[in-house]
N, C-alpha and C positions, 0 to 999 in steps of 0.2 A: 533525461536531459533528451538523447538520443532517440528514446520510447515515443518522449510527446513531437518529435520533429518528423514524425512518421506520418502522423497526422496530422499534421499543419495546414489548415485550412478545409479540414473535413472534421468531423464529427468522429467523437470518440467508441471505442465499443461502448458500450454498456455494464457492459460486468468485463471487472479484470482481477485474473487469477497471479499473485504477489511471489513466487513461490522462492524464501529464502535458504533451504535447506543446507546449501554449499555456500553462503556470502562467512565470508568471514569479515574482521573488521573491526571501523567503529564509527559510528550514525554519528557525533559529535556536529563534524562539521557539515551536514544532509541535514540535518537536522532543522535547521530556520527556512533552504528551500525547499525542501519539501510541507511546513508548511505553510508558508509564505510565499508562494509561486504555485509549488506542484498544484496542491489543493485545489485551489480557487479555479488555476487552469482544467484541471480534470473535471472539476464541477461545473463550469460551466460549458466545459465542452461535449457535457451527454454521459459523461459515468458515473452511474449507479450503485453498482455493487461490487467490494473488493470480498475476493478472497484471500489472507494471506497465511503463507506459510511459513511458521518460527523456522529459523535458522538455529538448523542440529548445536552448534556454538555458541552455550548462553554466554558465553562473553560479550558477542555482536549480535546478542538482540536488541531491538531498538526501546523495549522497556529500560534497558539495564545505564542509558543516556542523560541528560540534566535536560530537561525540554522537553524529554519522549510524553508523558502526561497528559500537556500541553494542544501534543500531537496527535495522540491518537483520540483525545476526547473532541478535539476537531473534527475529526477523522468521522469517529461515531456517530457526531451531532449533522451531519454534511451529510454519509455515507451508510448504506447496508451493508458494514466490516464485519468479518467475525475473522480469530485466528485457529489458528490448525497445527496439532504436529505434524502430521502426513496428507500425503498427496489424495488418498482417495477419497476422504471422507470431506478435504477441499472441492473438490469437482464435484461428488453429489451433491454439498449443499449450494453451490454456485450455477449448480445447468437447472436448482430448481427453484430460484429469484427470478 
């Protein structure tokens, strides 16, 4: 929410590097907000491409939670998105989109 607030009233960047390498904890509570609020706001704001770096802690990876497959499907339908395990390939991919 804080990231979206930074761009309130302005276009969002076209590309986003979402680095979750150090993320811990659960996603269950965030998924509905991400799916039904963040994604529509982000795409209408101009976001087009997302490089997502997976959490090192496999228990904290988004795909482990109920509802995540629907969210991931919505993201891939709305955005050019790709997941990575490391920063360098994510950055390389993102900068060529």
